C-alpha positions in Angstrom: 203.3 -105.2 87.0 201.6 -108.6 86.8 198.0 -109.4 86.3 196.3 -112.6 87.5 192.8 -114.0 87.2 191.6 -115.0 90.7 188.8 -116.5 92.8 185.5 -118.0 91.7 186.3 -117.7 87.9 189.3 -119.9 88.3 187.4 -122.4 90.4 184.4 -122.6 88.1 186.6 -123.0 85.0 188.3 -126.0 86.6 184.9 -127.4 87.5 183.7 -127.0 83.9 181.1 -124.4 85.0 180.4 -121.5 82.7 182.1 -118.4 84.1 179.9 -115.3 84.4 182.2 -112.8 86.1 186.0 -112.6 86.2 188.1 -110.8 88.8 191.7 -109.9 88.5 194.5 -109.0 91.0 197.3 -106.7 90.0 200.6 -107.2 91.6 203.4 -104.6 91.7 201.3 -101.6 90.7 200.0 -98.4 92.4 196.7 -96.5 92.1 198.4 -93.7 90.2 199.8 -96.2 87.7 196.4 -97.8 87.2 194.8 -94.4 86.6 197.5 -93.5 84.0 196.6 -96.7 82.1 193.0 -95.7 81.9 191.5 -97.8 84.7 188.6 -96.2 86.6 188.8 -96.3 90.4 185.6 -97.6 92.1 186.7 -98.9 95.5 186.3 -96.8 98.6 187.7 -99.2 101.2 190.5 -100.6 99.0 191.9 -99.9 95.5 189.6 -101.6 92.9 189.5 -100.4 89.3 187.4 -101.1 86.2 189.1 -102.0 83.0 188.7 -99.2 80.4 187.4 -101.6 77.8 185.9 -104.8 79.4 184.8 -103.0 82.6 185.9 -106.1 84.6 187.3 -105.5 88.1 191.0 -105.3 88.8 192.1 -105.0 92.4 195.6 -104.2 93.7 197.0 -107.0 95.7 196.2 -106.4 99.4 196.2 -107.7 102.9 193.6 -107.3 105.6 193.9 -106.9 109.4 191.1 -107.3 111.9 190.6 -104.1 114.0 187.0 -104.5 115.2 184.0 -106.8 115.6 181.8 -108.2 112.9 182.4 -108.5 109.1 183.2 -104.8 108.6 185.9 -104.5 111.3 188.9 -104.6 108.9 191.7 -102.4 107.9 193.1 -102.9 104.4 196.7 -102.5 103.2 197.4 -102.3 99.4 200.8 -101.7 98.0 203.1 -102.7 95.2 205.1 -104.8 97.7 202.4 -107.3 98.4 202.8 -110.6 96.7 200.1 -112.7 95.0 200.5 -115.4 97.6 199.9 -112.9 100.4 196.7 -111.6 98.6 195.4 -115.2 98.1 196.2 -115.9 101.8 193.5 -113.5 102.9 190.8 -115.4 101.0 188.3 -117.8 102.7 188.6 -121.2 101.1 191.4 -123.0 99.4 189.2 -123.6 96.3 188.8 -119.8 96.1 192.5 -119.1 96.6 193.8 -120.1 93.2 195.0 -117.8 90.5 195.8 -118.0 86.8 198.5 -116.1 85.1 198.1 -114.3 81.7 199.9 -117.3 80.1 197.4 -119.7 81.6 199.6 -121.1 84.4 197.7 -122.1 87.6 199.1 -120.7 90.8 197.9 -122.7 93.8 199.8 -122.0 96.9 197.2 -123.5 99.3 196.4 -126.8 97.4 193.0 -125.6 96.3 193.0 -127.9 93.2 193.5 -131.0 95.5 190.5 -129.9 97.6 188.4 -129.1 94.5 189.0 -132.6 93.2 188.2 -134.2 96.6 185.1 -132.1 97.1 186.3 -130.5 100.3 185.7 -127.0 101.7 188.8 -126.0 103.7 189.7 -122.7 105.1 193.0 -121.1 103.9 194.3 -120.0 107.3 193.6 -118.6 110.8 192.5 -115.3 109.3 189.3 -117.1 108.2 187.7 -116.6 111.6 188.1 -112.8 111.5 185.0 -112.5 109.2 181.8 -114.1 110.7 180.0 -113.8 107.4 182.2 -116.7 106.2 180.2 -119.1 108.4 177.3 -118.4 106.1 179.4 -118.4 103.0 180.9 -121.8 103.6 177.5 -123.2 104.3 176.2 -121.7 101.0 179.1 -123.2 99.1 178.2 -126.6 100.6 174.7 -126.0 99.2 176.1 -125.1 95.8 178.6 -127.8 95.2 177.5 -130.5 97.7 181.1 -130.5 99.1 182.0 -131.7 102.6 183.4 -129.3 105.1 186.9 -130.3 106.3 186.9 -131.3 110.0 189.3 -128.6 111.1 187.2 -126.0 109.3 184.1 -127.3 110.9 185.7 -126.9 114.3 186.7 -123.4 113.4 183.1 -122.6 112.4 181.8 -123.9 115.8 184.5 -121.8 117.6 183.4 -118.6 115.7 179.8 -119.2 116.7 180.7 -119.9 120.3 182.8 -116.7 120.4 179.7 -114.6 119.6 180.9 -113.1 116.3 177.7 -114.0 114.4 175.7 -111.7 116.7 177.3 -108.7 114.9 175.8 -109.7 111.5 173.0 -107.5 110.2 169.7 -109.4 109.6 169.6 -108.1 106.0 173.1 -109.5 105.3 172.2 -112.9 106.8 169.1 -113.0 104.7 171.1 -112.4 101.5 173.3 -115.4 102.2 170.4 -117.6 103.2 168.3 -116.7 100.2 171.2 -117.4 97.8 171.8 -120.7 99.5 168.2 -121.8 99.3 168.2 -121.7 95.5 171.4 -123.8 95.1 171.3 -127.5 94.2 171.7 -128.8 97.8 170.0 -126.3 100.1 169.6 -128.8 102.9 173.4 -129.0 103.1 173.5 -125.3 104.0 170.9 -125.7 106.8 172.6 -128.8 108.1 176.0 -127.1 108.2 174.6 -124.1 110.0 172.7 -126.3 112.4 175.6 -128.5 113.2 178.0 -125.7 114.1 175.3 -123.9 116.2 174.7 -121.0 113.8 171.0 -121.7 113.3 170.4 -121.3 117.1 172.0 -117.8 116.9 170.7 -116.6 113.6 167.3 -118.3 113.2 166.4 -119.7 116.7 163.0 -121.2 115.6 164.7 -123.2 112.8 167.5 -124.2 115.2 165.0 -125.6 117.7 163.0 -127.5 115.0 166.3 -129.1 113.9 167.4 -130.0 117.5 163.9 -131.4 118.3 164.0 -133.5 115.1 160.5 -132.3 114.2 159.3 -134.6 111.4 158.0 -131.6 109.4 161.5 -130.1 109.4 163.1 -133.3 108.2 160.4 -133.5 105.5 161.2 -129.8 104.5 164.9 -130.6 104.0 164.0 -133.5 101.7 161.6 -131.3 99.8 164.1 -128.5 99.4 166.5 -130.8 97.6 163.8 -132.3 95.4 162.1 -129.0 94.4 162.4 -128.4 90.6 161.5 -124.7 91.0 164.1 -122.3 92.4 162.2 -119.1 93.3 163.2 -117.8 96.7 159.6 -117.4 98.1 158.7 -121.0 97.8 162.1 -122.3 98.8 161.9 -120.1 101.9 158.4 -121.4 102.6 159.7 -125.0 102.6 162.4 -124.0 105.1 159.9 -122.7 107.6 157.0 -125.1 107.0 157.8 -127.0 110.3 156.8 -123.8 112.2 153.5 -122.3 113.2 152.6 -118.7 112.3 154.2 -117.4 115.5 157.4 -119.2 114.7 157.3 -117.9 111.1 156.8 -114.3 112.3 159.9 -114.7 114.6 161.9 -115.9 111.6 160.7 -112.9 109.5 162.2 -110.6 112.2 165.4 -112.5 112.5 166.2 -112.2 108.8 164.3 -109.1 107.6 162.4 -111.3 105.2 161.0 -109.6 102.1 157.2 -109.3 101.8 156.9 -111.7 98.9 158.5 -114.5 100.9 156.4 -113.7 104.0 153.2 -113.9 102.0 154.1 -117.2 100.4 155.2 -118.8 103.7 152.0 -117.7 105.5 149.8 -118.9 102.6 151.4 -122.3 102.7 151.1 -122.4 106.5 147.4 -121.4 106.6 146.2 -123.6 103.7 148.4 -126.7 103.7 145.8 -128.9 105.6 143.0 -127.5 103.5 144.7 -128.1 100.2 145.6 -131.6 101.2 142.0 -132.5 102.3 140.5 -131.5 98.9 138.4 -134.6 98.4 136.4 -133.8 101.5 135.7 -130.2 100.9 132.2 -128.9 100.1 131.7 -126.5 97.1 131.5 -123.4 99.4 134.7 -124.4 101.2 136.5 -124.8 97.8 135.3 -121.4 96.8 136.4 -120.0 100.2 139.9 -121.3 99.6 140.1 -119.7 96.2 138.8 -116.4 97.7 141.1 -116.4 100.7 144.2 -117.2 98.6 143.2 -114.4 96.3 143.4 -116.8 93.4 141.0 -114.8 91.2 143.3 -111.7 91.3 146.7 -113.5 91.5 146.3 -116.8 89.5 150.0 -117.1 88.8 150.8 -117.0 92.5 148.0 -119.6 93.1 149.5 -122.0 90.6 152.9 -121.6 92.2 151.2 -122.4 95.5 149.7 -125.5 94.0 153.1 -126.7 92.8 154.4 -126.2 96.4 151.5 -128.1 97.9 151.9 -131.0 95.4 155.6 -131.3 96.5 154.7 -131.0 100.2 151.9 -133.6 100.2 149.1 -135.1 98.2 147.4 -131.9 97.0 145.8 -132.4 93.6 147.0 -129.5 91.5 144.7 -130.6 88.6 141.7 -130.4 90.9 142.4 -126.9 92.1 143.4 -125.7 88.7 140.0 -126.9 87.4 138.1 -125.4 90.3 139.7 -122.0 89.6 139.0 -122.3 85.9 135.4 -123.2 86.6 134.8 -120.5 89.1 136.6 -117.8 87.0 134.4 -118.7 84.0 131.6 -117.0 86.0 132.4 -113.3 85.6 130.9 -110.1 86.9 128.9 -109.8 83.6 126.5 -112.4 85.2 125.5 -110.0 87.9 122.1 -108.3 87.4 122.4 -104.6 86.7 120.3 -103.7 89.7 122.8 -105.2 92.2 126.0 -103.4 93.5 128.4 -103.5 96.3 128.1 -106.3 98.9 124.9 -107.7 97.2 126.7 -108.0 93.9 129.6 -109.8 95.5 127.4 -112.2 97.3 125.4 -113.0 94.1 128.7 -113.6 92.2 129.9 -115.9 95.0 126.7 -118.0 94.8 127.0 -118.4 91.1 130.6 -119.5 91.4 129.8 -122.0 94.2 127.0 -123.4 92.0 129.4 -123.8 89.1 131.9 -125.6 91.4 129.2 -127.9 92.6 128.0 -128.7 89.1 131.5 -129.5 87.9 132.2 -131.8 90.9 128.8 -133.6 90.4 129.6 -134.1 86.7 133.0 -135.6 87.6 131.3 -137.9 90.1 128.8 -139.1 87.5 131.6 -139.9 85.1 
């Protein structure tokens, strides 16, 4: 029995990136032997075990064979006869198909180290096209590392799209990959890769059309995605769809099964971008209306995140809006006369807050 560290941990260590999770392949063993050694089985589709002490994953060397459509149509064979090279050969990219022995020796049958140094994403072999999810994964790796996709691999991606394999991907699974790619260092690279091979037209048609039509707002959104210092998914997603109107956004929500928090942020950005950017021309009652409609009084943290978004998107004065919220919030419900309630109380509080906004802006003008 031989044990090898494999996959992303080996790649990240070579790149000097801190390794969070380590995976191991066991060659020359059987499930019964692993159990006798105290390993706990966890895999249903193939033999994966947890180490009795470290709880890290150890998988028996295996091969896969396509027997259906989509990313779940595989049969798995694991046996003590399967070699390390055969196991590595089923992996997606050469940079992910390296292993390290217990003595520290690098095993690299598919020249992954060479591609890693050159910054190239290259598929290991023809079996790559059997899993349509790999189209999204390779685009996500492009977003993470800023690597280029090898020409032959890009042709294979386009072939997989044309063959219709992506149509079998569940919206929830597509969303997971898109969301992970959006918070990487180069999210525009993911969208460009998916667009160039035709995947956007299949998976997210409104975004694919915006890219094909070279809509200026879409080009701007790509630039903003790479510049954004914040990495929360809702705002990154909002940037991705900002070239669309509400109807287009709703279509994207359905295509990807987008979570509620991301839907809300995208719609807020869409509905208020022009208002936020025209802040110098807004009357006090309009300023108050924006604070009210964005629910800034009840969700100030979300409002501040929205301001950061708008400041990146265009010339929205975050300091102005922060001050207006502070000024309006300083007028609390305690200012309402005891005889008022319900709608009358709300209208009275609104008037006081509008007056406070007006006074603050007048003072700023006089200064």
